[in-house]
Structure formats: C-alpha cells, structure tokens
N, CA, C, O and CB atoms as a CASP TS submission, in Angstrom:
PFRMAT TS
TARGET T0000
AUTHOR 0000-0000-0000
METHOD Language model
MODEL 1
PARENT N/A
ATOM      1  N   UNK     1       5.244  19.321  -2.253  1.00  0.00           N
ATOM      2  CA  UNK     1       4.216  20.187  -1.823  1.00  0.00           C
ATOM      3  C   UNK     1       4.098  20.196  -0.176  1.00  0.00           C
ATOM      4  O   UNK     1       4.059  19.187   0.528  1.00  0.00           O
ATOM      5  CB  UNK     1       2.867  19.717  -2.524  1.00  0.00           C
ATOM      6  N   UNK     2       4.057  21.344   0.204  1.00  0.00           N
ATOM      7  CA  UNK     2       4.058  21.548   1.814  1.00  0.00           C
ATOM      8  C   UNK     2       2.900  22.108   2.155  1.00  0.00           C
ATOM      9  O   UNK     2       2.601  23.155   1.580  1.00  0.00           O
ATOM     10  CB  UNK     2       5.171  22.448   2.407  1.00  0.00           C
ATOM     11  N   UNK     3       2.166  21.659   2.959  1.00  0.00           N
ATOM     12  CA  UNK     3       0.888  22.109   3.638  1.00  0.00           C
ATOM     13  C   UNK     3       1.082  22.414   5.153  1.00  0.00           C
ATOM     14  O   UNK     3       1.633  21.628   5.924  1.00  0.00           O
ATOM     15  CB  UNK     3      -0.220  20.994   3.483  1.00  0.00           C
ATOM     16  N   UNK     4       0.635  23.490   5.469  1.00  0.00           N
ATOM     17  CA  UNK     4       0.591  23.729   6.943  1.00  0.00           C
ATOM     18  C   UNK     4      -0.848  23.950   7.508  1.00  0.00           C
ATOM     19  O   UNK     4      -1.597  24.695   6.877  1.00  0.00           O
ATOM     20  CB  UNK     4       1.455  24.965   7.281  1.00  0.00           C
ATOM     21  N   UNK     5      -1.254  23.393   8.579  1.00  0.00           N
ATOM     22  CA  UNK     5      -2.369  23.420   9.199  1.00  0.00           C
ATOM     23  C   UNK     5      -2.793  24.806   9.384  1.00  0.00           C
ATOM     24  O   UNK     5      -1.920  25.591   9.754  1.00  0.00           O
ATOM     25  CB  UNK     5      -2.275  22.719  10.344  1.00  0.00           C
ATOM     26  N   UNK     6      -4.169  25.322   9.163  1.00  0.00           N
ATOM     27  CA  UNK     6      -4.438  26.647   9.342  1.00  0.00           C
ATOM     28  C   UNK     6      -4.142  27.051  10.771  1.00  0.00           C
ATOM     29  O   UNK     6      -3.426  28.036  10.951  1.00  0.00           O
ATOM     30  CB  UNK     6      -5.813  26.926   8.963  1.00  0.00           C
ATOM     31  N   UNK     7      -4.623  26.383  11.800  1.00  0.00           N
ATOM     32  CA  UNK     7      -4.202  26.715  13.124  1.00  0.00           C
ATOM     33  C   UNK     7      -2.711  27.035  13.373  1.00  0.00           C
ATOM     34  O   UNK     7      -2.353  28.017  14.022  1.00  0.00           O
ATOM     35  CB  UNK     7      -4.570  25.643  13.951  1.00  0.00           C
ATOM     36  N   UNK     8      -1.951  26.230  12.872  1.00  0.00           N
ATOM     37  CA  UNK     8      -0.426  26.675  12.646  1.00  0.00           C
ATOM     38  C   UNK     8      -0.073  27.931  12.354  1.00  0.00           C
ATOM     39  O   UNK     8       0.680  28.610  13.052  1.00  0.00           O
ATOM     40  CB  UNK     8       0.159  26.036  11.651  1.00  0.00           C
ATOM     41  N   UNK     9      -0.676  28.339  11.168  1.00  0.00           N
ATOM     42  CA  UNK     9      -0.542  29.579  10.625  1.00  0.00           C
ATOM     43  C   UNK     9      -1.088  30.684  11.647  1.00  0.00           C
ATOM     44  O   UNK     9      -0.342  31.581  12.040  1.00  0.00           O
ATOM     45  CB  UNK     9      -1.259  29.594   9.283  1.00  0.00           C
ATOM     46  N   UNK    10      -2.137  30.603  11.972  1.00  0.00           N
ATOM     47  CA  UNK    10      -2.883  31.716  12.941  1.00  0.00           C
ATOM     48  C   UNK    10      -1.918  31.762  13.999  1.00  0.00           C
ATOM     49  O   UNK    10      -1.519  32.893  14.278  1.00  0.00           O
ATOM     50  CB  UNK    10      -4.490  31.319  13.564  1.00  0.00           C
ATOM     51  N   UNK    11      -1.386  30.680  14.741  1.00  0.00           N
ATOM     52  CA  UNK    11      -0.744  30.844  16.023  1.00  0.00           C
ATOM     53  C   UNK    11       0.736  31.445  15.799  1.00  0.00           C
ATOM     54  O   UNK    11       1.294  32.183  16.612  1.00  0.00           O
ATOM     55  CB  UNK    11      -0.710  29.424  16.789  1.00  0.00           C
ATOM     56  N   UNK    12       1.240  31.057  14.682  1.00  0.00           N
ATOM     57  CA  UNK    12       2.620  31.262  14.391  1.00  0.00           C
ATOM     58  C   UNK    12       2.900  32.202  13.272  1.00  0.00           C
ATOM     59  O   UNK    12       3.992  32.108  12.711  1.00  0.00           O
ATOM     60  CB  UNK    12       3.228  30.017  14.109  1.00  0.00           C
ATOM     61  N   UNK    13       2.036  33.102  12.879  1.00  0.00           N
ATOM     62  CA  UNK    13       2.129  33.994  11.789  1.00  0.00           C
ATOM     63  C   UNK    13       3.299  35.020  11.818  1.00  0.00           C
ATOM     64  O   UNK    13       3.730  35.453  10.750  1.00  0.00           O
ATOM     65  CB  UNK    13       0.881  34.692  11.707  1.00  0.00           C
ATOM     66  N   UNK    14       3.829  35.425  13.009  1.00  0.00           N
ATOM     67  CA  UNK    14       4.663  36.336  13.165  1.00  0.00           C
ATOM     68  C   UNK    14       6.061  35.709  13.535  1.00  0.00           C
ATOM     69  O   UNK    14       7.063  36.423  13.505  1.00  0.00           O
ATOM     70  CB  UNK    14       4.128  37.246  14.100  1.00  0.00           C
ATOM     71  N   UNK    15       6.132  34.424  13.872  1.00  0.00           N
ATOM     72  CA  UNK    15       7.278  33.542  14.102  1.00  0.00           C
ATOM     73  C   UNK    15       8.143  32.954  12.949  1.00  0.00           C
ATOM     74  O   UNK    15       7.732  32.572  11.853  1.00  0.00           O
ATOM     75  CB  UNK    15       6.790  32.473  14.806  1.00  0.00           C
ATOM     76  N   UNK    16       9.224  32.957  13.339  1.00  0.00           N
ATOM     77  CA  UNK    16      10.242  32.376  12.091  1.00  0.00           C
ATOM     78  C   UNK    16      10.521  30.779  12.801  1.00  0.00           C
ATOM     79  O   UNK    16      10.709  30.460  13.975  1.00  0.00           O
ATOM     80  CB  UNK    16      12.071  33.533  11.850  1.00  0.00           C
ATOM     81  N   UNK    17      10.460  30.009  11.622  1.00  0.00           N
ATOM     82  CA  UNK    17      10.788  28.402  11.982  1.00  0.00           C
ATOM     83  C   UNK    17      11.567  27.950  11.002  1.00  0.00           C
ATOM     84  O   UNK    17      11.479  28.440   9.876  1.00  0.00           O
ATOM     85  CB  UNK    17       9.539  27.382  12.073  1.00  0.00           C
ATOM     86  N   UNK    18      12.375  27.027  11.268  1.00  0.00           N
ATOM     87  CA  UNK    18      13.303  26.343  10.415  1.00  0.00           C
ATOM     88  C   UNK    18      12.521  25.010   9.876  1.00  0.00           C
ATOM     89  O   UNK    18      11.736  24.393  10.595  1.00  0.00           O
ATOM     90  CB  UNK    18      14.700  25.995  11.254  1.00  0.00           C
ATOM     91  N   UNK    19      12.789  24.680   8.683  1.00  0.00           N
ATOM     92  CA  UNK    19      12.320  23.626   7.962  1.00  0.00           C
ATOM     93  C   UNK    19      13.423  22.880   7.335  1.00  0.00           C
ATOM     94  O   UNK    19      14.268  23.505   6.694  1.00  0.00           O
ATOM     95  CB  UNK    19      11.384  24.065   7.008  1.00  0.00           C
ATOM     96  N   UNK    20      13.499  21.547   7.466  1.00  0.00           N
ATOM     97  CA  UNK    20      14.503  20.653   6.889  1.00  0.00           C
ATOM     98  C   UNK    20      13.852  19.744   5.937  1.00  0.00           C
ATOM     99  O   UNK    20      12.920  19.013   6.271  1.00  0.00           O
ATOM    100  CB  UNK    20      15.236  19.862   7.947  1.00  0.00           C
ATOM    101  N   UNK    21      14.397  19.792   4.624  1.00  0.00           N
ATOM    102  CA  UNK    21      13.771  19.125   3.497  1.00  0.00           C
ATOM    103  C   UNK    21      14.855  17.993   3.154  1.00  0.00           C
ATOM    104  O   UNK    21      16.056  18.258   3.090  1.00  0.00           O
ATOM    105  CB  UNK    21      13.439  20.195   2.209  1.00  0.00           C
ATOM    106  N   UNK    22      14.415  16.912   2.973  1.00  0.00           N
ATOM    107  CA  UNK    22      15.242  15.799   2.400  1.00  0.00           C
ATOM    108  C   UNK    22      14.855  15.269   0.990  1.00  0.00           C
ATOM    109  O   UNK    22      13.715  14.837   0.824  1.00  0.00           O
ATOM    110  CB  UNK    22      15.184  14.644   3.343  1.00  0.00           C
ATOM    111  N   UNK    23      15.548  15.280   0.199  1.00  0.00           N
ATOM    112  CA  UNK    23      15.111  14.643  -1.270  1.00  0.00           C
ATOM    113  C   UNK    23      15.458  13.324  -1.273  1.00  0.00           C
ATOM    114  O   UNK    23      16.554  12.908  -0.897  1.00  0.00           O
ATOM    115  CB  UNK    23      15.805  15.292  -2.568  1.00  0.00           C
ATOM    116  N   UNK    24      14.439  12.558  -1.740  1.00  0.00           N
ATOM    117  CA  UNK    24      14.463  11.142  -1.874  1.00  0.00           C
ATOM    118  C   UNK    24      14.861  10.825  -3.346  1.00  0.00           C
ATOM    119  O   UNK    24      14.420  11.504  -4.273  1.00  0.00           O
ATOM    120  CB  UNK    24      13.071  10.520  -1.478  1.00  0.00           C
ATOM    121  N   UNK    25      15.626   9.877  -3.516  1.00  0.00           N
ATOM    122  CA  UNK    25      15.968   9.418  -4.857  1.00  0.00           C
ATOM    123  C   UNK    25      14.819   9.093  -5.644  1.00  0.00           C
ATOM    124  O   UNK    25      13.844   8.575  -5.100  1.00  0.00           O
ATOM    125  CB  UNK    25      16.827   8.277  -4.822  1.00  0.00           C
ATOM    126  N   UNK    26      14.835   9.388  -7.092  1.00  0.00           N
ATOM    127  CA  UNK    26      13.801   9.080  -8.060  1.00  0.00           C
ATOM    128  C   UNK    26      14.295   7.757  -8.659  1.00  0.00           C
ATOM    129  O   UNK    26      15.453   7.529  -9.009  1.00  0.00           O
ATOM    130  CB  UNK    26      13.586  10.260  -9.171  1.00  0.00           C
ATOM    131  N   UNK    27      13.252   6.917  -8.728  1.00  0.00           N
ATOM    132  CA  UNK    27      13.815   5.835  -9.667  1.00  0.00           C
ATOM    133  C   UNK    27      13.671   6.100 -11.052  1.00  0.00           C
ATOM    134  O   UNK    27      12.836   6.918 -11.439  1.00  0.00           O
ATOM    135  CB  UNK    27      13.194   4.544  -9.447  1.00  0.00           C
ATOM    136  N   UNK    28      14.494   5.413 -11.925  1.00  0.00           N
ATOM    137  CA  UNK    28      14.358   5.621 -13.317  1.00  0.00           C
ATOM    138  C   UNK    28      13.017   4.947 -13.922  1.00  0.00           C
ATOM    139  O   UNK    28      12.640   3.787 -13.752  1.00  0.00           O
ATOM    140  CB  UNK    28      15.626   5.063 -13.996  1.00  0.00           C
ATOM    141  N   UNK    29      12.401   5.957 -14.662  1.00  0.00           N
ATOM    142  CA  UNK    29      11.081   5.826 -15.264  1.00  0.00           C
ATOM    143  C   UNK    29      11.141   4.477 -16.137  1.00  0.00           C
ATOM    144  O   UNK    29      10.279   3.602 -16.057  1.00  0.00           O
ATOM    145  CB  UNK    29      10.706   7.174 -16.176  1.00  0.00           C
ATOM    146  N   UNK    30      12.102   4.424 -16.859  1.00  0.00           N
ATOM    147  CA  UNK    30      12.506   3.194 -17.780  1.00  0.00           C
ATOM    148  C   UNK    30      12.415   1.857 -17.024  1.00  0.00           C
ATOM    149  O   UNK    30      11.698   0.937 -17.418  1.00  0.00           O
ATOM    150  CB  UNK    30      14.043   3.346 -18.332  1.00  0.00           C
ATOM    151  N   UNK    31      13.310   1.786 -15.726  1.00  0.00           N
ATOM    152  CA  UNK    31      13.461   0.804 -14.980  1.00  0.00           C
ATOM    153  C   UNK    31      12.032   0.320 -14.404  1.00  0.00           C
ATOM    154  O   UNK    31      11.753  -0.877 -14.339  1.00  0.00           O
ATOM    155  CB  UNK    31      14.439   1.180 -14.006  1.00  0.00           C
ATOM    156  N   UNK    32      11.224   1.254 -14.027  1.00  0.00           N
ATOM    157  CA  UNK    32       9.853   1.128 -13.437  1.00  0.00           C
ATOM    158  C   UNK    32       9.136   0.443 -14.606  1.00  0.00           C
ATOM    159  O   UNK    32       8.693  -0.685 -14.389  1.00  0.00           O
ATOM    160  CB  UNK    32       9.141   2.606 -12.965  1.00  0.00           C
ATOM    161  N   UNK    33       8.984   0.934 -15.704  1.00  0.00           N
ATOM    162  CA  UNK    33       8.095   0.528 -16.810  1.00  0.00           C
ATOM    163  C   UNK    33       8.597  -0.980 -17.046  1.00  0.00           C
ATOM    164  O   UNK    33       7.768  -1.888 -17.111  1.00  0.00           O
ATOM    165  CB  UNK    33       8.234   1.559 -18.211  1.00  0.00           C
ATOM    166  N   UNK    34       9.796  -1.195 -17.157  1.00  0.00           N
ATOM    167  CA  UNK    34      10.238  -2.586 -17.347  1.00  0.00           C
ATOM    168  C   UNK    34      10.008  -3.470 -16.202  1.00  0.00           C
ATOM    169  O   UNK    34       9.840  -4.656 -16.484  1.00  0.00           O
ATOM    170  CB  UNK    34      11.640  -2.629 -17.660  1.00  0.00           C
ATOM    171  N   UNK    35       9.970  -3.156 -15.046  1.00  0.00           N
ATOM    172  CA  UNK    35       9.452  -4.030 -13.873  1.00  0.00           C
ATOM    173  C   UNK    35       8.161  -4.328 -14.141  1.00  0.00           C
ATOM    174  O   UNK    35       7.750  -5.488 -14.109  1.00  0.00           O
ATOM    175  CB  UNK    35       9.516  -3.402 -12.493  1.00  0.00           C
ATOM    176  N   UNK    36       7.392  -3.282 -14.436  1.00  0.00           N
ATOM    177  CA  UNK    36       5.824  -3.395 -14.619  1.00  0.00           C
ATOM    178  C   UNK    36       5.415  -4.443 -15.680  1.00  0.00           C
ATOM    179  O   UNK    36       4.531  -5.287 -15.533  1.00  0.00           O
ATOM    180  CB  UNK    36       5.195  -1.967 -15.079  1.00  0.00           C
ATOM    181  N   UNK    37       6.134  -4.276 -16.694  1.00  0.00           N
ATOM    182  CA  UNK    37       5.947  -5.199 -17.960  1.00  0.00           C
ATOM    183  C   UNK    37       6.339  -6.682 -17.375  1.00  0.00           C
ATOM    184  O   UNK    37       5.586  -7.610 -17.671  1.00  0.00           O
ATOM    185  CB  UNK    37       7.037  -4.696 -19.367  1.00  0.00           C
ATOM    186  N   UNK    38       7.283  -6.896 -16.703  1.00  0.00           N
ATOM    187  CA  UNK    38       7.775  -8.230 -16.353  1.00  0.00           C
ATOM    188  C   UNK    38       6.711  -8.795 -15.386  1.00  0.00           C
ATOM    189  O   UNK    38       6.236  -9.929 -15.456  1.00  0.00           O
ATOM    190  CB  UNK    38       9.265  -8.188 -15.688  1.00  0.00           C
ATOM    191  N   UNK    39       6.399  -7.840 -14.464  1.00  0.00           N
ATOM    192  CA  UNK    39       5.170  -8.270 -13.537  1.00  0.00           C
ATOM    193  C   UNK    39       3.866  -8.708 -14.258  1.00  0.00           C
ATOM    194  O   UNK    39       3.256  -9.720 -13.913  1.00  0.00           O
ATOM    195  CB  UNK    39       4.760  -7.057 -12.605  1.00  0.00           C
ATOM    196  N   UNK    40       3.445  -7.862 -15.326  1.00  0.00           N
ATOM    197  CA  UNK    40       2.256  -8.168 -16.062  1.00  0.00           C
ATOM    198  C   UNK    40       2.313  -9.474 -16.691  1.00  0.00           C
ATOM    199  O   UNK    40       1.371 -10.263 -16.631  1.00  0.00           O
ATOM    200  CB  UNK    40       1.997  -7.174 -17.056  1.00  0.00           C
ATOM    201  N   UNK    41       3.616  -9.763 -17.413  1.00  0.00           N
ATOM    202  CA  UNK    41       3.876 -11.076 -18.052  1.00  0.00           C
ATOM    203  C   UNK    41       3.754 -12.157 -17.129  1.00  0.00           C
ATOM    204  O   UNK    41       3.151 -13.167 -17.492  1.00  0.00           O
ATOM    205  CB  UNK    41       5.200 -11.144 -18.657  1.00  0.00           C
ATOM    206  N   UNK    42       4.328 -12.069 -15.786  1.00  0.00           N
ATOM    207  CA  UNK    42       4.369 -13.031 -14.850  1.00  0.00           C
ATOM    208  C   UNK    42       2.970 -13.453 -14.431  1.00  0.00           C
ATOM    209  O   UNK    42       2.661 -14.631 -14.248  1.00  0.00           O
ATOM    210  CB  UNK    42       5.152 -12.575 -13.750  1.00  0.00           C
ATOM    211  N   UNK    43       2.066 -12.327 -14.278  1.00  0.00           N
ATOM    212  CA  UNK    43       0.559 -12.501 -13.811  1.00  0.00           C
ATOM    213  C   UNK    43      -0.104 -13.389 -14.902  1.00  0.00           C
ATOM    214  O   UNK    43      -0.724 -14.423 -14.654  1.00  0.00           O
ATOM    215  CB  UNK    43      -0.291 -10.982 -13.668  1.00  0.00           C
ATOM    216  N   UNK    44       0.122 -12.806 -16.273  1.00  0.00           N
ATOM    217  CA  UNK    44      -0.480 -13.491 -17.550  1.00  0.00           C
ATOM    218  C   UNK    44      -0.316 -14.896 -17.411  1.00  0.00           C
ATOM    219  O   UNK    44      -1.270 -15.674 -17.425  1.00  0.00           O
ATOM    220  CB  UNK    44       0.188 -13.047 -18.908  1.00  0.00           C
ATOM    221  N   UNK    45       1.193 -15.333 -17.243  1.00  0.00           N
ATOM    222  CA  UNK    45       1.486 -16.807 -17.234  1.00  0.00           C
ATOM    223  C   UNK    45       0.806 -17.508 -16.087  1.00  0.00           C
ATOM    224  O   UNK    45       0.493 -18.685 -16.266  1.00  0.00           O
ATOM    225  CB  UNK    45       3.001 -17.065 -17.145  1.00  0.00           C
ATOM    226  N   UNK    46       0.507 -16.870 -14.797  1.00  0.00           N
ATOM    227  CA  UNK    46      -0.106 -17.648 -13.757  1.00  0.00           C
ATOM    228  C   UNK    46      -1.688 -17.662 -14.169  1.00  0.00           C
ATOM    229  O   UNK    46      -2.383 -18.658 -13.965  1.00  0.00           O
ATOM    230  CB  UNK    46       0.205 -16.977 -12.231  1.00  0.00           C
ATOM    231  N   UNK    47      -2.119 -16.646 -14.678  1.00  0.00           N
ATOM    232  CA  UNK    47      -3.590 -16.811 -14.939  1.00  0.00           C
ATOM    233  C   UNK    47      -3.943 -17.834 -15.985  1.00  0.00           C
ATOM    234  O   UNK    47      -5.073 -18.321 -16.045  1.00  0.00           O
ATOM    235  CB  UNK    47      -4.177 -15.510 -15.366  1.00  0.00           C
ATOM    236  N   UNK    48      -2.879 -18.186 -16.882  1.00  0.00           N
ATOM    237  CA  UNK    48      -3.209 -19.174 -18.153  1.00  0.00           C
ATOM    238  C   UNK    48      -3.051 -20.477 -17.493  1.00  0.00           C
ATOM    239  O   UNK    48      -3.721 -21.378 -17.998  1.00  0.00           O
ATOM    240  CB  UNK    48      -2.137 -19.041 -19.575  1.00  0.00           C
ATOM    241  N   UNK    49      -2.388 -20.761 -16.574  1.00  0.00           N
ATOM    242  CA  UNK    49      -2.303 -22.065 -15.784  1.00  0.00           C
ATOM    243  C   UNK    49      -3.346 -22.391 -14.838  1.00  0.00           C
ATOM    244  O   UNK    49      -3.380 -23.522 -14.351  1.00  0.00           O
ATOM    245  CB  UNK    49      -1.121 -22.102 -15.038  1.00  0.00           C
ATOM    246  N   UNK    50      -4.223 -21.491 -14.521  1.00  0.00           N
ATOM    247  CA  UNK    50      -5.421 -21.601 -13.785  1.00  0.00           C
ATOM    248  C   UNK    50      -5.316 -22.588 -12.567  1.00  0.00           C
ATOM    249  O   UNK    50      -6.041 -23.569 -12.403  1.00  0.00           O
ATOM    250  CB  UNK    50      -6.504 -22.026 -14.721  1.00  0.00           C
ATOM    251  N   UNK    51      -4.331 -22.188 -11.762  1.00  0.00           N
ATOM    252  CA  UNK    51      -3.673 -22.752 -10.660  1.00  0.00           C
ATOM    253  C   UNK    51      -4.569 -23.019  -9.479  1.00  0.00           C
ATOM    254  O   UNK    51      -4.285 -23.921  -8.691  1.00  0.00           O
ATOM    255  CB  UNK    51      -2.599 -21.901 -10.276  1.00  0.00           C
ATOM    256  N   UNK    52      -5.759 -22.184  -9.310  1.00  0.00           N
ATOM    257  CA  UNK    52      -6.727 -22.056  -8.179  1.00  0.00           C
ATOM    258  C   UNK    52      -8.046 -22.602  -8.694  1.00  0.00           C
ATOM    259  O   UNK    52      -9.102 -22.364  -8.108  1.00  0.00           O
ATOM    260  CB  UNK    52      -6.885 -20.529  -7.665  1.00  0.00           C
ATOM    261  N   UNK    53      -7.978 -23.320  -9.768  1.00  0.00           N
ATOM    262  CA  UNK    53      -9.281 -23.808 -10.396  1.00  0.00           C
ATOM    263  C   UNK    53      -9.964 -24.906  -9.297  1.00  0.00           C
ATOM    264  O   UNK    53     -11.185 -24.928  -9.136  1.00  0.00           O
ATOM    265  CB  UNK    53      -8.937 -24.576 -11.987  1.00  0.00           C
ATOM    266  N   UNK    54      -9.190 -25.679  -8.668  1.00  0.00           N
ATOM    267  CA  UNK    54      -9.560 -26.790  -7.849  1.00  0.00           C
ATOM    268  C   UNK    54      -9.890 -26.348  -6.467  1.00  0.00           C
ATOM    269  O   UNK    54     -10.391 -27.170  -5.699  1.00  0.00           O
ATOM    270  CB  UNK    54      -8.485 -27.800  -7.822  1.00  0.00           C
ATOM    271  N   UNK    55      -9.644 -25.047  -6.051  1.00  0.00           N
ATOM    272  CA  UNK    55      -9.889 -24.597  -4.871  1.00  0.00           C
ATOM    273  C   UNK    55     -11.157 -24.026  -4.604  1.00  0.00           C
ATOM    274  O   UNK    55     -11.591 -23.122  -5.318  1.00  0.00           O
ATOM    275  CB  UNK    55      -9.021 -23.818  -4.596  1.00  0.00           C
ATOM    276  N   UNK    56     -11.896 -24.547  -3.476  1.00  0.00           N
ATOM    277  CA  UNK    56     -13.142 -23.992  -3.220  1.00  0.00           C
ATOM    278  C   UNK    56     -13.022 -22.827  -2.279  1.00  0.00           C
ATOM    279  O   UNK    56     -12.666 -23.024  -1.117  1.00  0.00           O
ATOM    280  CB  UNK    56     -14.046 -25.007  -2.699  1.00  0.00           C
ATOM    281  N   UNK    57     -13.337 -21.469  -2.780  1.00  0.00           N
ATOM    282  CA  UNK    57     -13.078 -20.521  -1.835  1.00  0.00           C
ATOM    283  C   UNK    57     -13.682 -20.439  -0.569  1.00  0.00           C
ATOM    284  O   UNK    57     -13.046 -19.901   0.337  1.00  0.00           O
ATOM    285  CB  UNK    57     -13.258 -19.502  -2.330  1.00  0.00           C
ATOM    286  N   UNK    58     -14.812 -20.886  -0.357  1.00  0.00           N
ATOM    287  CA  UNK    58     -15.592 -20.895   1.004  1.00  0.00           C
ATOM    288  C   UNK    58     -14.971 -21.965   1.951  1.00  0.00           C
ATOM    289  O   UNK    58     -14.808 -21.768   3.155  1.00  0.00           O
ATOM    290  CB  UNK    58     -17.214 -21.244   0.776  1.00  0.00           C
ATOM    291  N   UNK    59     -14.649 -23.083   1.320  1.00  0.00           N
ATOM    292  CA  UNK    59     -14.046 -24.161   2.066  1.00  0.00           C
ATOM    293  C   UNK    59     -12.635 -23.562   2.539  1.00  0.00           C
ATOM    294  O   UNK    59     -12.251 -23.755   3.692  1.00  0.00           O
ATOM    295  CB  UNK    59     -13.909 -25.543   1.138  1.00  0.00           C
ATOM    296  N   UNK    60     -11.921 -22.873   1.670  1.00  0.00           N
ATOM    297  CA  UNK    60     -10.690 -22.464   1.947  1.00  0.00           C
ATOM    298  C   UNK    60     -10.494 -21.380   3.119  1.00  0.00           C
ATOM    299  O   UNK    60      -9.539 -21.351   3.895  1.00  0.00           O
ATOM    300  CB  UNK    60     -10.202 -22.008   0.739  1.00  0.00           C
ATOM    301  N   UNK    61     -11.636 -20.453   3.095  1.00  0.00           N
ATOM    302  CA  UNK    61     -11.764 -19.476   4.046  1.00  0.00           C
ATOM    303  C   UNK    61     -12.049 -19.971   5.253  1.00  0.00           C
ATOM    304  O   UNK    61     -11.524 -19.476   6.250  1.00  0.00           O
ATOM    305  CB  UNK    61     -12.645 -18.584   3.735  1.00  0.00           C
ATOM    306  N   UNK    62     -12.874 -20.962   5.338  1.00  0.00           N
ATOM    307  CA  UNK    62     -13.399 -21.629   6.558  1.00  0.00           C
ATOM    308  C   UNK    62     -12.050 -22.460   7.352  1.00  0.00           C
ATOM    309  O   UNK    62     -11.915 -22.538   8.573  1.00  0.00           O
ATOM    310  CB  UNK    62     -14.708 -22.760   6.043  1.00  0.00           C
ATOM    311  N   UNK    63     -11.225 -22.977   6.435  1.00  0.00           N
ATOM    312  CA  UNK    63     -10.065 -23.799   6.879  1.00  0.00           C
ATOM    313  C   UNK    63      -8.979 -22.785   7.607  1.00  0.00           C
ATOM    314  O   UNK    63      -8.470 -23.009   8.705  1.00  0.00           O
ATOM    315  CB  UNK    63      -9.382 -24.603   5.532  1.00  0.00           C
ATOM    316  N   UNK    64      -8.709 -21.565   6.737  1.00  0.00           N
ATOM    317  CA  UNK    64      -7.776 -20.720   7.434  1.00  0.00           C
ATOM    318  C   UNK    64      -8.274 -19.648   8.585  1.00  0.00           C
ATOM    319  O   UNK    64      -7.559 -18.977   9.330  1.00  0.00           O
ATOM    320  CB  UNK    64      -7.109 -19.991   6.380  1.00  0.00           C
ATOM    321  N   UNK    65      -9.476 -19.681   8.521  1.00  0.00           N
ATOM    322  CA  UNK    65     -10.027 -18.600   9.368  1.00  0.00           C
ATOM    323  C   UNK    65      -9.631 -18.873  10.755  1.00  0.00           C
ATOM    324  O   UNK    65      -9.588 -20.039  11.146  1.00  0.00           O
ATOM    325  CB  UNK    65     -11.562 -18.479   9.261  1.00  0.00           C
ATOM    326  N   UNK    66      -9.303 -17.770  11.630  1.00  0.00           N
ATOM    327  CA  UNK    66      -8.911 -17.883  12.980  1.00  0.00           C
ATOM    328  C   UNK    66      -9.900 -16.989  13.764  1.00  0.00           C
ATOM    329  O   UNK    66      -9.673 -15.784  13.879  1.00  0.00           O
ATOM    330  CB  UNK    66      -7.399 -17.473  13.183  1.00  0.00           C
ATOM    331  N   UNK    67     -10.805 -17.466  14.210  1.00  0.00           N
ATOM    332  CA  UNK    67     -11.777 -16.862  14.947  1.00  0.00           C
ATOM    333  C   UNK    67     -11.207 -16.425  16.451  1.00  0.00           C
ATOM    334  O   UNK    67     -10.397 -17.146  17.034  1.00  0.00           O
ATOM    335  CB  UNK    67     -12.980 -17.851  15.001  1.00  0.00           C
ATOM    336  N   UNK    68     -11.632 -15.355  16.948  1.00  0.00           N
ATOM    337  CA  UNK    68     -11.170 -14.766  18.173  1.00  0.00           C
ATOM    338  C   UNK    68     -12.356 -14.277  18.880  1.00  0.00           C
ATOM    339  O   UNK    68     -13.351 -13.825  18.312  1.00  0.00           O
ATOM    340  CB  UNK    68     -10.161 -13.659  17.949  1.00  0.00           C
ATOM    341  N   UNK    69     -12.195 -14.396  20.225  1.00  0.00           N
ATOM    342  CA  UNK    69     -13.144 -13.741  21.113  1.00  0.00           C
ATOM    343  C   UNK    69     -13.101 -12.285  21.000  1.00  0.00           C
ATOM    344  O   UNK    69     -12.005 -11.727  21.030  1.00  0.00           O
ATOM    345  CB  UNK    69     -12.910 -14.116  22.500  1.00  0.00           C
ATOM    346  N   UNK    70     -14.222 -11.583  20.867  1.00  0.00           N
ATOM    347  CA  UNK    70     -14.307 -10.116  20.965  1.00  0.00           C
ATOM    348  C   UNK    70     -14.420  -9.622  22.296  1.00  0.00           C
ATOM    349  O   UNK    70     -15.048 -10.209  23.177  1.00  0.00           O
ATOM    350  CB  UNK    70     -15.404  -9.610  20.229  1.00  0.00           C
ATOM    351  N   UNK    71     -13.769  -8.463  22.457  1.00  0.00           N
ATOM    352  CA  UNK    71     -13.514  -8.011  23.939  1.00  0.00           C
ATOM    353  C   UNK    71     -14.737  -7.424  24.410  1.00  0.00           C
ATOM    354  O   UNK    71     -15.455  -6.751  23.670  1.00  0.00           O
ATOM    355  CB  UNK    71     -12.325  -6.945  24.117  1.00  0.00           C
ATOM    356  N   UNK    72     -15.021  -7.676  25.721  1.00  0.00           N
ATOM    357  CA  UNK    72     -16.222  -7.159  26.429  1.00  0.00           C
ATOM    358  C   UNK    72     -17.513  -7.939  25.698  1.00  0.00           C
ATOM    359  O   UNK    72     -18.599  -7.368  25.799  1.00  0.00           O
ATOM    360  CB  UNK    72     -16.308  -5.399  26.293  1.00  0.00           C
ATOM    361  N   UNK    73     -17.473  -8.941  25.120  1.00  0.00           N
ATOM    362  CA  UNK    73     -18.449  -9.729  24.661  1.00  0.00           C
ATOM    363  C   UNK    73     -18.363 -11.392  25.219  1.00  0.00           C
ATOM    364  O   UNK    73     -17.506 -12.249  25.002  1.00  0.00           O
ATOM    365  CB  UNK    73     -18.349  -9.572  23.112  1.00  0.00           C
ATOM    366  N   UNK    74     -19.359 -11.429  25.851  1.00  0.00           N
ATOM    367  CA  UNK    74     -19.158 -13.235  26.327  1.00  0.00           C
ATOM    368  C   UNK    74     -20.534 -13.862  25.826  1.00  0.00           C
ATOM    369  O   UNK    74     -20.758 -15.063  25.978  1.00  0.00           O
ATOM    370  CB  UNK    74     -19.001 -13.599  28.391  1.00  0.00           C
TER
END
C-alpha cells in the first residue's frame, strides 16, 4: 500500500515522478508456524521449571538500576 501526504499531492498534482518499488521475500507460512510452535513449547518448558521463583523483583531492580543525573537539574 502506498500513501502520499495530501500536501505532496496538492503541490505536485501536475508533475510526473518516478517511483522505485522493491519486493521483499516472503517467508513460508509453514516455516513460520513451525517456529512459533517451537517457541511456544520452549516457553512452556521454561515456565514449568519456575526458574525465577527465588528472585525478588524489587531487590533485582534496585541491584541493576543505574541512575543518572538528569540534564539541567541539580
């Protein structure tokens, strides 16, 4: 789908212009569905292991947070 800004059409209504179009390869929908299924299965396995159960989210955030001074604020 090609959209042109209304101002462009108003200013260039009587002019000719050249447009170059590049077609991108489409991925196979079968391969995409297969990858989605594999990803979903991997996420299910991770969630069953409950690997983040021992992590305290607030403590984790405080440990990794890197505060910086804000510009024009002293």
